[in-house]
Backbone of each chain as ProteinMPNN parsed JSONL, in Angstrom:
{"seq_chain_A": "XXXXXXXXXXXXXXXXXXXXXXXXXXXXXXXXXXXXXXXXXXXXXXXXXXXXXXXXXXXXXXXXXXXXXXXXXXXXXXXXXXXXXXXXXXXXXXXXXXXXXXX", "coords_chain_A": {"N_chain_A": [[2.808, -0.709, -10.78], [2.28, -3.337, -12.913], [1.873, -6.145, -11.005], [2.585, -9.063, -8.917], [1.738, -8.575, -6.447], [-1.466, -7.572, -7.219], [-3.89, -8.617, -6.22], [-6.592, -8.974, -6.427], [-9.226, -9.946, -8.253], [-8.363, -12.334, -8.324], [-8.499, -15.809, -9.198], [-8.417, -19.356, -7.059], [-6.926, -18.791, -5.359], [-7.992, -19.886, -3.262], [-9.895, -19.953, -0.441], [-10.869, -17.091, 1.644], [-10.112, -17.416, 5.093], [-11.055, -15.593, 7.989], [-9.422, -15.265, 10.914], [-10.619, -16.476, 14.515], [-10.958, -14.205, 17.238], [-8.47, -13.281, 16.113], [-4.898, -12.82, 16.883], [-3.39, -9.301, 17.087], [-0.162, -9.693, 16.932], [1.865, -12.157, 15.006], [3.478, -13.839, 16.498], [6.343, -12.978, 18.147], [8.113, -11.174, 16.666], [6.916, -9.988, 15.273], [6.302, -7.83, 15.881], [8.244, -6.503, 16.793], [9.101, -5.699, 14.023], [6.893, -4.319, 13.485], [8.085, -1.725, 14.538], [10.126, -1.334, 13.238], [9.253, -0.091, 10.85], [8.273, 2.44, 12.206], [10.669, 3.308, 13.466], [12.427, 3.984, 11.87], [11.071, 5.433, 9.315], [11.583, 8.194, 9.479], [14.376, 8.513, 10.275], [15.957, 7.382, 7.676], [14.352, 8.27, 5.492], [12.436, 7.372, 3.524], [8.852, 7.355, 1.953], [5.738, 6.291, 2.937], [4.443, 5.05, 0.384], [6.676, 4.384, -0.708], [7.761, 2.672, 0.967], [5.413, 0.401, 0.455], [6.043, 0.138, -2.055], [8.807, -1.166, -2.42], [7.686, -3.441, -1.177], [6.068, -4.405, -3.452], [7.973, -4.275, -5.612], [9.175, -7.077, -4.903], [10.566, -10.559, -5.633], [8.302, -11.839, -7.474], [7.627, -14.875, -7.02], [8.341, -15.794, -4.191], [6.586, -13.505, -2.665], [4.337, -14.369, -2.844], [4.66, -16.637, -1.085], [5.694, -15.708, 1.209], [5.082, -14.438, 3.919], [3.131, -11.704, 5.928], [4.086, -9.357, 7.912], [6.68, -10.467, 6.607], [6.982, -9.555, 4.679], [7.262, -6.854, 5.111], [9.755, -7.206, 5.851], [11.284, -7.613, 3.937], [10.699, -4.976, 2.661], [12.421, -3.704, 4.853], [15.236, -4.078, 4.175], [15.577, -4.064, 1.573], [15.384, -0.714, 1.217], [16.826, -0.046, 3.674], [19.602, -0.946, 2.452], [19.352, 0.205, 0.04], [20.216, 2.719, 0.75], [22.425, 2.731, 2.107], [22.735, 2.437, 4.701], [22.579, 0.616, 6.022], [24.501, -2.413, 4.942], [24.52, -4.464, 2.397], [26.547, -7.082, 2.725], [26.807, -6.082, 5.537], [24.051, -7.432, 6.662], [23.467, -9.814, 5.754], [25.893, -10.767, 7.3], [25.249, -11.144, 10.179], [22.339, -12.093, 10.153], [23.652, -14.471, 9.494], [25.317, -14.575, 11.306], [23.087, -14.981, 13.792], [21.521, -17.152, 12.66], [23.687, -19.054, 13.23], [23.675, -18.548, 16.166], [21.707, -19.231, 17.289], [21.179, -22.652, 16.913]], "CA_chain_A": [[2.696, -1.489, -11.682], [1.348, -4.501, -13.272], [2.872, -6.851, -10.142], [2.02, -10.114, -8.188], [0.117, -8.257, -5.192], [-2.481, -7.047, -6.855], [-4.274, -9.844, -6.467], [-8.287, -8.461, -6.925], [-10.261, -10.731, -8.655], [-7.135, -13.528, -9.664], [-9.3, -16.802, -9.148], [-7.671, -20.444, -7.557], [-6.31, -18.927, -4.219], [-8.447, -20.469, -2.462], [-10.754, -19.233, 0.246], [-10.164, -16.165, 2.692], [-11.072, -17.71, 5.986], [-10.524, -14.737, 9.243], [-9.245, -15.941, 12.137], [-11.375, -16.198, 14.9], [-9.833, -13.551, 17.972], [-6.818, -13.091, 16.032], [-4.099, -11.294, 17.578], [-2.226, -8.322, 16.616], [0.86, -10.342, 16.379], [1.063, -13.414, 15.776], [4.89, -13.835, 17.171], [7.267, -11.722, 18.84], [9.658, -10.717, 16.038], [6.437, -9.736, 14.152], [5.733, -6.671, 16.952], [9.181, -5.823, 16.056], [8.967, -5.17, 12.039], [6.54, -2.889, 13.527], [8.727, -1.055, 15.595], [10.996, -0.962, 12.669], [8.709, 0.965, 11.134], [7.872, 3.818, 12.725], [11.958, 4.276, 13.403], [13.278, 4.005, 10.571], [10.961, 5.629, 7.812], [12.465, 9.064, 9.137], [15.18, 9.125, 9.336], [15.843, 6.624, 5.918], [13.995, 9.326, 4.379], [11.216, 7.346, 3.399], [7.433, 7.599, 2.886], [4.76, 4.539, 2.392], [4.442, 4.655, -0.646], [7.902, 3.668, -1.342], [8.381, 1.196, 0.966], [4.8, -0.854, -0.135], [6.006, -0.145, -3.825], [8.942, -2.022, -2.645], [7.095, -4.749, -0.841], [5.726, -5.023, -5.027], [8.984, -5.121, -6.3], [9.469, -8.661, -4.092], [9.62, -11.549, -6.668], [6.755, -13.492, -7.684], [7.121, -16.406, -6.112], [8.856, -15.043, -2.978], [5.945, -12.45, -2.22], [3.331, -15.456, -2.508], [5.573, -18.183, -0.208], [5.471, -15.215, 2.608], [3.497, -13.772, 5.313], [2.512, -9.78, 5.799], [6.237, -9.023, 8.478], [8.24, -10.559, 6.484], [6.937, -8.702, 3.302], [7.87, -5.579, 5.811], [11.216, -7.216, 6.713], [11.742, -7.317, 2.38], [10.655, -3.872, 2.181], [13.628, -2.722, 4.562], [16.168, -4.338, 3.382], [15.741, -3.65, 0.014], [14.958, 0.071, 1.354], [17.92, 0.452, 3.924], [21.0, -1.242, 1.87], [19.636, 1.068, -0.954], [20.554, 4.013, 1.032], [23.679, 2.526, 2.284], [22.199, 2.611, 6.023], [22.636, -0.994, 6.549], [24.95, -2.733, 3.44], [24.15, -6.385, 1.873], [27.126, -7.341, 3.205], [26.456, -6.825, 7.404], [23.046, -7.791, 6.947], [24.061, -11.568, 5.791], [26.892, -11.408, 8.243], [24.237, -10.582, 10.805], [21.829, -13.274, 9.561], [24.476, -16.03, 9.9], [25.605, -15.056, 13.328], [22.032, -15.861, 14.576], [21.761, -18.206, 12.423], [25.03, -19.757, 14.773], [23.378, -18.816, 17.501], [19.825, -20.632, 17.355], [21.641, -23.634, 16.686]], "C_chain_A": [[2.089, -2.704, -11.538], [1.706, -6.035, -11.918], [1.637, -7.679, -9.537], [1.465, -9.811, -7.136], [-0.917, -7.697, -5.439], [-3.655, -8.063, -7.418], [-6.438, -10.015, -6.432], [-8.804, -9.054, -7.609], [-9.759, -11.959, -9.594], [-8.526, -14.954, -8.679], [-8.491, -18.035, -8.73], [-7.104, -20.167, -6.46], [-7.011, -19.37, -3.451], [-9.614, -19.495, -1.047], [-10.384, -17.959, 1.269], [-11.101, -17.062, 4.094], [-10.282, -16.734, 7.263], [-10.54, -15.244, 10.511], [-9.939, -15.14, 13.204], [-10.354, -15.35, 16.345], [-8.186, -13.495, 17.652], [-6.092, -12.19, 16.651], [-2.849, -10.282, 16.521], [-1.083, -9.246, 16.134], [1.113, -11.626, 16.731], [2.92, -14.114, 16.396], [5.49, -13.071, 17.743], [7.528, -10.691, 17.898], [8.304, -9.653, 15.098], [6.19, -7.561, 14.789], [7.06, -5.245, 16.369], [9.298, -4.585, 14.851], [8.482, -4.497, 13.055], [6.364, -2.132, 13.77], [9.417, -0.671, 13.994], [10.629, 0.074, 11.906], [8.739, 2.363, 10.651], [9.721, 4.35, 13.29], [12.778, 4.738, 12.626], [13.112, 5.583, 9.464], [10.853, 6.871, 7.672], [13.001, 9.367, 9.105], [15.859, 8.364, 8.203], [15.203, 7.604, 5.313], [12.526, 8.648, 3.465], [9.423, 6.855, 3.017], [7.023, 6.029, 2.261], [4.179, 4.437, 1.403], [5.834, 3.536, -1.526], [8.377, 2.283, -0.363], [6.995, 0.209, 0.704], [5.364, -0.483, -1.745], [7.1, -1.146, -3.934], [8.743, -3.48, -2.654], [6.193, -5.665, -2.632], [6.572, -5.528, -5.79], [9.593, -6.441, -5.527], [9.579, -9.706, -5.06], [9.2, -12.447, -6.528], [6.192, -13.827, -7.001], [7.628, -15.801, -4.449], [7.087, -14.249, -1.944], [4.469, -13.39, -1.952], [3.641, -16.046, -1.525], [5.5, -17.353, 1.21], [4.56, -14.481, 3.056], [3.539, -11.971, 4.959], [4.018, -9.17, 6.329], [6.694, -8.789, 7.261], [8.199, -9.522, 4.916], [7.62, -7.26, 4.36], [9.148, -6.182, 5.291], [11.977, -6.858, 4.95], [12.248, -6.189, 2.226], [12.019, -2.75, 3.563], [14.643, -2.97, 4.416], [16.573, -3.554, 2.587], [16.064, -2.101, 0.28], [16.561, 0.594, 2.512], [18.959, 0.294, 3.557], [20.433, -0.343, 0.719], [20.027, 2.026, -0.709], [21.633, 3.505, 1.645], [23.65, 2.478, 4.043], [23.068, 1.228, 6.527], [23.193, -1.652, 4.515], [24.577, -4.676, 3.565], [24.776, -7.517, 2.842], [26.605, -7.846, 5.177], [25.609, -7.244, 7.394], [23.483, -9.292, 6.549], [25.462, -11.804, 6.746], [25.988, -11.624, 9.344], [23.606, -11.672, 11.419], [22.248, -14.815, 9.864], [24.716, -15.882, 11.041], [24.103, -15.038, 13.966], [21.465, -16.774, 14.191], [22.327, -19.537, 13.646], [24.536, -20.105, 15.536], [22.018, -19.806, 18.482], [20.473, -21.995, 17.276], [22.675, -23.921, 17.736]], "O_chain_A": [[1.533, -3.156, -10.537], [1.687, -7.106, -12.525], [0.432, -7.424, -9.517], [0.649, -10.609, -6.675], [-1.584, -7.225, -4.518], [-4.128, -8.234, -8.541], [-7.191, -10.988, -6.421], [-9.406, -8.079, -8.059], [-10.131, -12.434, -10.667], [-9.198, -14.713, -7.676], [-7.676, -18.314, -9.609], [-6.507, -21.167, -6.063], [-6.43, -19.204, -2.379], [-9.851, -18.291, -1.146], [-9.232, -18.088, 1.685], [-12.311, -17.285, 4.121], [-9.113, -16.989, 7.553], [-11.551, -15.61, 11.111], [-10.051, -13.915, 13.239], [-9.205, -15.745, 16.539], [-7.177, -13.587, 18.351], [-6.429, -11.043, 16.945], [-1.962, -10.506, 15.698], [-1.068, -9.554, 14.943], [0.925, -12.232, 17.786], [2.896, -15.327, 16.604], [4.803, -12.057, 17.869], [7.272, -9.51, 18.131], [8.661, -8.721, 14.378], [6.007, -6.514, 14.167], [7.036, -4.091, 15.94], [9.466, -3.368, 14.78], [9.328, -3.943, 13.756], [5.326, -1.478, 13.669], [9.117, 0.456, 13.602], [11.272, 1.122, 11.969], [8.977, 3.045, 9.655], [9.997, 5.536, 13.47], [13.616, 5.638, 12.671], [13.943, 6.375, 9.021], [10.387, 7.348, 6.638], [13.177, 10.365, 8.406], [16.594, 9.192, 7.665], [15.742, 7.812, 4.226], [11.732, 9.375, 2.868], [8.832, 6.082, 3.77], [7.557, 5.147, 1.587], [3.233, 3.65, 1.402], [5.916, 2.614, -2.336], [9.026, 1.29, -0.688], [7.337, -0.973, 0.714], [4.787, -1.133, -2.617], [7.06, -1.96, -4.857], [9.151, -4.375, -3.395], [5.895, -6.836, -2.866], [6.494, -6.556, -6.462], [10.777, -6.646, -5.794], [8.459, -9.913, -5.528], [9.372, -13.487, -5.892], [5.111, -13.637, -6.444], [6.726, -15.382, -3.724], [6.721, -14.557, -0.809], [3.675, -13.149, -1.043], [2.691, -16.069, -0.742], [5.3, -17.974, 2.254], [3.504, -14.025, 2.62], [3.9, -11.324, 3.975], [4.88, -8.677, 5.601], [7.027, -7.723, 6.744], [9.126, -8.978, 4.315], [8.7, -6.824, 3.96], [9.632, -5.668, 4.282], [12.918, -6.088, 4.757], [13.4, -5.911, 1.893], [12.4, -1.596, 3.368], [15.377, -1.985, 4.497], [17.448, -2.688, 2.604], [17.075, -1.795, -0.35], [17.283, 1.512, 2.122], [19.765, 1.114, 3.997], [21.46, 0.056, 0.17], [20.379, 2.684, -1.687], [22.13, 4.605, 1.885], [24.754, 2.491, 4.586], [24.018, 1.105, 7.3], [22.648, -1.471, 3.426], [24.469, -5.578, 4.396], [24.204, -8.407, 3.47], [26.304, -8.873, 5.786], [25.669, -8.003, 8.362], [23.945, -9.881, 7.527], [25.985, -12.912, 6.863], [25.979, -12.849, 9.471], [23.849, -12.189, 12.509], [21.647, -15.822, 10.238], [24.481, -16.739, 11.893], [24.294, -15.135, 15.178], [20.817, -17.448, 14.992], [21.818, -20.37, 14.396], [24.498, -21.26, 15.96], [21.692, -20.468, 19.468], [19.775, -22.629, 18.068], [23.326, -24.965, 17.692]]}, "seq_chain_B": "XXXXXXXXXXXXXXXXXXXXXXXXXXXXXXXXXXXXXXXXXXXXXXXXXXXXXXXXXXXXXXXXXXXXXXXXXXXXXXXXXXXXXXXXXXXXXXXXXXXXXXXXXXXXXXXXXXX", "coords_chain_B": {"N_chain_B": [[16.604, 11.669, 11.17], [15.747, 11.119, 14.61], [13.648, 8.436, 15.794], [12.566, 9.397, 18.672], [11.825, 8.701, 22.409], [9.685, 10.144, 23.524], [8.383, 11.026, 20.944], [7.282, 8.696, 20.281], [4.467, 7.949, 20.868], [2.52, 10.337, 19.169], [3.734, 9.316, 16.448], [2.877, 6.784, 16.627], [-0.334, 7.2, 16.936], [-0.52, 9.056, 14.502], [0.094, 7.359, 12.713], [1.313, 6.35, 9.212], [0.488, 8.953, 7.729], [-0.823, 9.944, 5.082], [-2.286, 12.134, 4.23], [-2.963, 15.425, 3.728], [-2.083, 18.975, 4.034], [-2.908, 21.152, 2.276], [-4.639, 23.527, 0.105], [-6.799, 22.184, -2.541], [-8.79, 22.183, -5.547], [-11.363, 20.214, -5.869], [-12.071, 17.343, -8.397], [-14.074, 15.984, -8.969], [-18.138, 16.041, -7.57], [-19.413, 14.434, -5.564], [-21.537, 12.092, -6.98], [-20.448, 12.067, -8.992], [-21.007, 10.939, -11.801], [-18.277, 8.649, -12.809], [-15.543, 7.383, -14.645], [-12.994, 4.877, -15.115], [-9.461, 5.553, -15.932], [-7.671, 4.119, -18.17], [-4.738, 2.987, -16.832], [-1.633, 2.163, -17.206], [0.522, 1.935, -15.495], [4.871, 0.998, -15.023], [5.925, 1.804, -12.074], [5.019, 2.203, -9.293], [1.684, 2.435, -8.272], [-1.521, 2.902, -6.793], [-3.518, 2.522, -7.941], [-5.459, -0.535, -7.903], [-5.853, -3.592, -10.882], [-7.705, -4.092, -11.357], [-9.588, -2.344, -11.756], [-9.847, -0.135, -13.562], [-11.132, 0.519, -16.635], [-13.179, 0.816, -15.631], [-16.663, 1.597, -14.587], [-18.034, 3.727, -12.254], [-19.982, 5.848, -9.54], [-19.449, 8.545, -7.729], [-19.347, 8.481, -3.908], [-18.264, 9.215, -1.404], [-15.869, 11.739, -0.62], [-12.979, 12.18, 0.351], [-11.856, 13.706, 1.045], [-8.112, 16.242, 0.786], [-4.72, 14.617, -0.282], [-1.235, 13.383, -0.702], [0.36, 11.893, -3.667], [0.333, 8.547, -4.548], [2.122, 7.779, -6.095], [4.235, 9.411, -7.488], [4.578, 10.585, -5.143], [5.599, 7.91, -4.259], [8.621, 7.878, -5.727], [10.03, 10.058, -5.238], [8.411, 12.602, -6.783], [7.819, 14.143, -5.602], [4.875, 15.678, -3.418], [2.175, 16.075, -4.73], [-0.336, 16.897, -4.437], [-4.417, 15.976, -3.964], [-7.807, 14.938, -4.683], [-9.129, 12.677, -2.897], [-11.074, 9.722, -3.148], [-14.348, 7.964, -2.267], [-15.087, 5.487, -4.433], [-17.456, 4.037, -5.498], [-18.283, 0.784, -7.603], [-20.425, -1.256, -9.183], [-20.707, -4.625, -8.467], [-21.241, -7.014, -10.813], [-20.573, -4.732, -13.094], [-18.076, -4.799, -12.735], [-17.141, -7.723, -12.771], [-18.065, -9.294, -14.221], [-21.764, -10.76, -15.725], [-22.15, -12.962, -14.769], [-22.142, -12.029, -11.717], [-23.366, -11.411, -8.716], [-26.697, -9.224, -8.078], [-26.976, -7.478, -6.848], [-24.903, -6.434, -5.018], [-21.67, -4.85, -4.615], [-19.356, -2.535, -5.011], [-17.0, -0.894, -2.943], [-14.453, 0.968, -3.704], [-10.703, 2.81, -2.718], [-10.248, 5.848, -4.667], [-8.062, 7.844, -7.077], [-8.122, 11.43, -7.743], [-6.475, 11.495, -10.226], [-6.815, 9.797, -11.363], [-8.65, 9.272, -12.448], [-12.62, 10.07, -14.79], [-15.069, 11.924, -15.194], [-17.944, 10.345, -16.835]], "CA_chain_B": [[16.096, 12.471, 11.933], [15.722, 9.86, 15.154], [12.769, 8.635, 16.787], [12.601, 9.254, 20.747], [10.569, 8.153, 22.739], [8.64, 11.033, 23.503], [7.547, 11.313, 19.81], [6.074, 7.09, 19.911], [2.376, 7.96, 20.975], [2.55, 10.695, 17.722], [3.829, 8.742, 15.478], [1.284, 6.048, 16.398], [-1.913, 8.123, 16.874], [-1.516, 9.206, 13.097], [0.278, 6.975, 11.706], [2.479, 8.129, 8.667], [-0.59, 9.667, 6.965], [-0.589, 10.474, 3.786], [-2.843, 13.86, 4.49], [-1.796, 16.962, 2.853], [-3.05, 19.956, 4.428], [-2.964, 21.705, 1.238], [-6.488, 23.336, -0.592], [-6.798, 21.573, -3.594], [-9.703, 21.738, -5.265], [-11.348, 18.278, -5.869], [-11.965, 17.282, -9.756], [-15.328, 14.822, -8.963], [-18.889, 15.904, -6.5], [-20.617, 13.835, -5.197], [-22.883, 11.552, -6.573], [-20.508, 12.191, -10.062], [-20.454, 8.619, -12.87], [-17.139, 8.283, -13.647], [-14.913, 6.044, -15.348], [-11.283, 4.555, -13.979], [-8.654, 5.069, -17.003], [-6.396, 2.397, -19.001], [-3.752, 3.244, -16.824], [-0.562, 0.727, -17.078], [1.898, 2.362, -15.134], [5.401, -0.017, -14.582], [6.015, 1.801, -11.072], [3.987, 2.678, -7.994], [0.445, 2.799, -8.383], [-2.384, 2.715, -6.062], [-5.647, 1.892, -8.513], [-5.593, -1.549, -8.683], [-5.913, -3.263, -11.864], [-9.491, -4.582, -11.618], [-11.411, -1.263, -11.876], [-9.108, 0.168, -15.321], [-11.516, 1.165, -17.397], [-14.865, 0.362, -15.203], [-17.71, 2.612, -14.247], [-18.079, 4.07, -11.301], [-20.106, 6.332, -9.633], [-18.68, 8.429, -6.537], [-19.701, 8.151, -2.732], [-16.992, 10.444, -0.716], [-14.396, 12.898, -1.219], [-12.198, 12.11, 1.934], [-10.411, 15.592, 1.271], [-6.687, 16.229, 0.023], [-3.212, 13.48, 0.071], [-0.004, 13.048, -1.647], [-0.696, 10.882, -4.792], [0.999, 7.629, -4.269], [1.981, 7.211, -7.836], [4.349, 10.417, -7.518], [5.608, 10.768, -4.061], [7.265, 6.825, -4.066], [9.723, 7.95, -6.434], [10.522, 11.412, -4.377], [8.819, 13.34, -7.338], [6.614, 15.648, -4.91], [3.608, 15.093, -2.986], [1.593, 16.003, -6.562], [-1.136, 16.694, -2.99], [-5.119, 15.586, -5.165], [-8.654, 14.255, -3.63], [-8.875, 10.888, -2.561], [-12.576, 9.852, -3.581], [-14.672, 6.075, -1.971], [-16.071, 5.694, -5.59], [-18.441, 2.079, -6.237], [-19.15, 0.231, -9.081], [-21.509, -2.928, -8.956], [-19.943, -6.505, -8.483], [-21.007, -6.908, -12.936], [-19.334, -4.06, -14.14], [-16.666, -5.619, -12.236], [-17.533, -9.79, -12.576], [-19.353, -10.029, -15.166], [-23.167, -11.35, -14.842], [-22.555, -14.045, -13.071], [-22.358, -11.902, -10.309], [-24.757, -10.942, -7.998], [-26.713, -8.073, -8.951], [-26.737, -6.602, -5.299], [-23.999, -6.605, -5.035], [-21.412, -3.285, -4.551], [-18.212, -2.98, -4.111], [-16.084, 0.636, -2.312], [-12.838, 1.648, -3.883], [-10.377, 4.42, -2.453], [-9.564, 6.31, -6.168], [-7.541, 9.38, -6.348], [-8.213, 12.567, -8.538], [-5.042, 10.917, -11.326], [-7.058, 7.752, -12.165], [-10.28, 8.149, -13.66], [-12.447, 10.857, -15.23], [-16.779, 12.12, -15.715], [-18.432, 10.415, -18.199]], "C_chain_B": [[15.823, 10.772, 13.38], [14.27, 9.631, 15.889], [13.023, 8.268, 18.643], [11.785, 8.83, 21.113], [9.826, 9.098, 23.557], [7.494, 10.998, 22.258], [6.826, 9.2, 19.519], [4.221, 7.473, 19.542], [1.52, 9.131, 19.854], [2.374, 10.435, 16.891], [2.545, 7.533, 15.663], [0.201, 5.906, 16.743], [-2.239, 8.295, 15.405], [-0.856, 8.554, 12.718], [1.281, 7.764, 10.851], [1.416, 8.159, 8.148], [-0.252, 9.683, 5.807], [-1.106, 12.153, 3.539], [-2.555, 14.863, 4.262], [-2.565, 18.364, 3.027], [-3.812, 20.88, 3.339], [-4.384, 21.793, 0.477], [-6.254, 23.24, -1.817], [-8.145, 21.369, -4.254], [-10.291, 20.546, -5.633], [-11.451, 18.483, -7.161], [-13.45, 16.668, -10.055], [-16.279, 15.737, -7.861], [-19.017, 14.3, -6.194], [-21.626, 13.134, -5.681], [-21.931, 11.519, -8.274], [-20.197, 10.854, -10.478], [-19.319, 9.063, -13.132], [-16.667, 7.243, -14.251], [-13.212, 5.783, -15.246], [-11.133, 4.981, -15.881], [-7.555, 4.128, -16.999], [-4.752, 2.429, -18.467], [-2.822, 1.694, -15.959], [0.777, 1.382, -16.272], [3.146, 1.193, -15.226], [5.99, 0.814, -12.85], [4.5, 2.242, -10.402], [2.818, 2.877, -7.688], [-0.091, 2.194, -6.939], [-3.758, 1.807, -6.334], [-5.417, 0.665, -8.691], [-6.329, -1.958, -9.828], [-7.666, -3.676, -12.643], [-10.756, -3.64, -11.985], [-10.769, -0.008, -12.824], [-10.745, -0.355, -15.752], [-13.022, 0.819, -17.112], [-15.816, 2.065, -14.917], [-18.325, 2.713, -12.821], [-18.998, 5.019, -10.423], [-19.835, 7.01, -7.275], [-19.234, 9.223, -5.609], [-19.461, 9.139, -1.764], [-15.792, 10.863, -1.253], [-14.129, 12.67, 0.271], [-11.552, 13.48, 2.003], [-9.097, 15.051, 0.684], [-5.135, 15.256, 0.41], [-2.405, 13.543, -0.514], [-0.575, 11.674, -2.292], [0.424, 9.619, -4.299], [2.025, 7.802, -5.405], [3.476, 8.735, -7.793], [5.362, 9.933, -6.128], [5.937, 8.749, -3.358], [8.346, 6.575, -4.968], [9.913, 8.888, -6.398], [10.414, 12.189, -5.792], [7.264, 14.373, -7.002], [4.984, 14.462, -4.818], [2.108, 15.098, -4.07], [-0.857, 15.87, -5.431], [-3.029, 16.441, -4.785], [-6.468, 15.268, -3.94], [-7.953, 12.976, -3.626], [-10.156, 11.022, -2.284], [-13.448, 8.107, -2.592], [-15.475, 6.717, -3.554], [-17.34, 3.539, -5.783], [-18.836, 1.918, -7.088], [-19.857, -1.434, -8.936], [-20.538, -3.538, -9.201], [-20.43, -6.747, -10.499], [-20.748, -5.999, -13.308], [-18.191, -4.735, -13.522], [-16.082, -6.997, -12.714], [-18.137, -9.633, -13.463], [-20.986, -10.392, -14.783], [-23.367, -12.307, -14.398], [-22.446, -13.299, -11.838], [-23.459, -10.99, -9.817], [-24.981, -9.223, -8.17], [-27.34, -6.952, -8.143], [-25.494, -6.346, -4.719], [-23.523, -5.557, -5.567], [-20.005, -3.434, -3.864], [-17.025, -0.828, -3.926], [-14.518, 0.486, -2.539], [-12.398, 2.99, -3.767], [-9.628, 4.64, -3.991], [-9.146, 7.433, -5.992], [-7.492, 10.467, -7.864], [-7.708, 12.219, -10.118], [-6.333, 10.1, -12.122], [-8.018, 7.86, -12.894], [-11.103, 10.118, -13.94], [-14.396, 11.097, -15.614], [-16.722, 11.508, -16.822], [-19.742, 10.812, -18.269]], "O_chain_B": [[15.754, 9.605, 12.994], [13.771, 10.563, 16.519], [13.429, 7.374, 19.386], [10.847, 8.473, 20.401], [9.244, 8.53, 24.481], [6.269, 10.96, 22.369], [6.067, 8.779, 18.646], [3.356, 7.365, 18.673], [0.314, 9.035, 19.627], [1.408, 10.773, 16.207], [1.53, 7.457, 14.97], [-0.365, 4.825, 16.908], [-3.316, 8.031, 14.871], [-0.797, 9.015, 11.578], [1.857, 8.833, 11.05], [1.104, 6.987, 7.944], [0.905, 9.338, 5.567], [-0.547, 13.058, 2.92], [-1.531, 15.248, 4.827], [-3.471, 18.759, 2.293], [-4.976, 21.269, 3.437], [-5.125, 20.846, 0.215], [-5.542, 24.089, -2.355], [-8.828, 20.479, -3.748], [-9.451, 19.651, -5.722], [-11.073, 19.591, -7.541], [-13.977, 16.8, -11.159], [-15.551, 16.338, -7.072], [-18.616, 13.291, -6.774], [-22.707, 13.28, -5.111], [-22.629, 10.906, -9.081], [-19.522, 9.967, -9.954], [-19.326, 10.077, -13.829], [-17.33, 6.216, -14.396], [-12.392, 6.697, -15.338], [-11.977, 4.874, -16.772], [-6.841, 3.596, -16.149], [-3.779, 2.107, -19.149], [-2.993, 0.874, -15.057], [1.935, 1.177, -16.637], [2.616, 0.13, -15.551], [6.735, -0.031, -12.354], [3.383, 2.487, -10.857], [2.684, 3.592, -6.695], [0.48, 1.404, -6.188], [-4.518, 1.051, -5.729], [-5.065, 0.473, -9.855], [-7.29, -1.266, -10.163], [-8.32, -3.596, -13.683], [-11.943, -3.78, -12.278], [-11.312, 1.093, -12.721], [-11.356, -1.326, -15.305], [-13.885, 0.597, -17.962], [-15.492, 3.242, -15.081], [-19.034, 1.826, -12.346], [-18.08, 5.75, -10.794], [-19.949, 6.419, -6.201], [-19.632, 10.354, -5.887], [-20.363, 9.852, -1.324], [-14.999, 10.422, -2.085], [-14.906, 12.925, 1.191], [-10.916, 14.072, 2.875], [-8.897, 13.921, 0.239], [-4.62, 15.401, 1.519], [-2.878, 14.03, -1.541], [-1.377, 10.822, -1.908], [1.383, 9.988, -3.621], [3.081, 8.095, -4.844], [3.331, 8.996, -8.987], [6.391, 9.26, -6.069], [6.386, 8.474, -2.245], [8.934, 5.5, -5.094], [10.123, 9.309, -7.535], [11.46, 12.556, -6.326], [6.334, 14.917, -7.598], [4.422, 13.513, -5.365], [1.226, 14.239, -4.083], [-1.902, 15.254, -5.64], [-2.9, 16.633, -5.994], [-6.311, 15.315, -2.72], [-6.912, 12.46, -4.035], [-10.627, 11.895, -1.554], [-12.652, 7.181, -2.437], [-16.091, 7.757, -3.79], [-17.542, 2.387, -6.167], [-19.697, 2.625, -7.613], [-19.401, -2.498, -8.516], [-19.613, -3.227, -9.951], [-19.532, -6.503, -11.304], [-20.494, -6.235, -14.489], [-17.367, -5.231, -14.291], [-14.911, -7.283, -12.962], [-19.256, -10.103, -13.263], [-21.373, -10.293, -13.619], [-24.349, -12.698, -13.768], [-22.666, -13.944, -10.813], [-24.166, -10.145, -10.366], [-24.159, -8.318, -8.31], [-27.95, -5.942, -8.495], [-25.516, -5.926, -3.562], [-24.065, -5.005, -6.524], [-19.596, -4.012, -2.857], [-16.628, -0.007, -4.752], [-13.65, 0.035, -1.792], [-12.942, 4.002, -4.21], [-8.738, 3.921, -4.445], [-9.533, 8.153, -5.072], [-6.851, 10.17, -8.873], [-8.372, 12.575, -11.091], [-6.548, 9.961, -13.326], [-8.399, 7.07, -13.757], [-10.548, 11.141, -13.538], [-14.893, 10.267, -16.375], [-15.909, 11.74, -17.717], [-20.298, 10.919, -19.362]]}, "name": "protein", "num_of_chains": 2, "seq": "XXXXXXXXXXXXXXXXXXXXXXXXXXXXXXXXXXXXXXXXXXXXXXXXXXXXXXXXXXXXXXXXXXXXXXXXXXXXXXXXXXXXXXXXXXXXXXXXXXXXXXXXXXXXXXXXXXXXXXXXXXXXXXXXXXXXXXXXXXXXXXXXXXXXXXXXXXXXXXXXXXXXXXXXXXXXXXXXXXXXXXXXXXXXXXXXXXXXXXXXXXXXXXXXXXXXXXXXXX"}
């Protein structure tokens, strides 16, 4: 698909500045997001290609505004709700609960 | 199937590799001059838009992999070769690009033709 993810050759996005001594994960939750791939793709029955396509299907503005592992989280939500393993209601309720606990 | 602790090292070591053991004849050989097809699927593809219609040279055959365009949509593995194809910077970006630079892109059998 000719989506926003296909950024090669586009102007105006600024320079690429590789981080010196970049850590594998910038936040602990990113490590958990990484682990979610290994622990869900087999039982949920998706391929790495379907996973990538789920990221491409993000709303274009959302895609540009979110980080690499946020893209992953968006794909997990799309793939697991599509299969009914998690419902949108369960997801929203959990987010609301965690949000309350954090405040 | 659940990911159990004993499977974790295997999964982490191999990743979610799409390499397929099937024996499939390659359509191209190293050194072949190719042109990328002008494919514009609305579905998943690993063909970057900026190489469509561009001419390149096959530099390496990586072997046989599941084809992302079908595999992403549960339409089968359609196993085929994937190659490293070299494009000159000028072919991709025009005359203002350096004549010394080139770019290598991983390209599947189905994405290109001989020229």
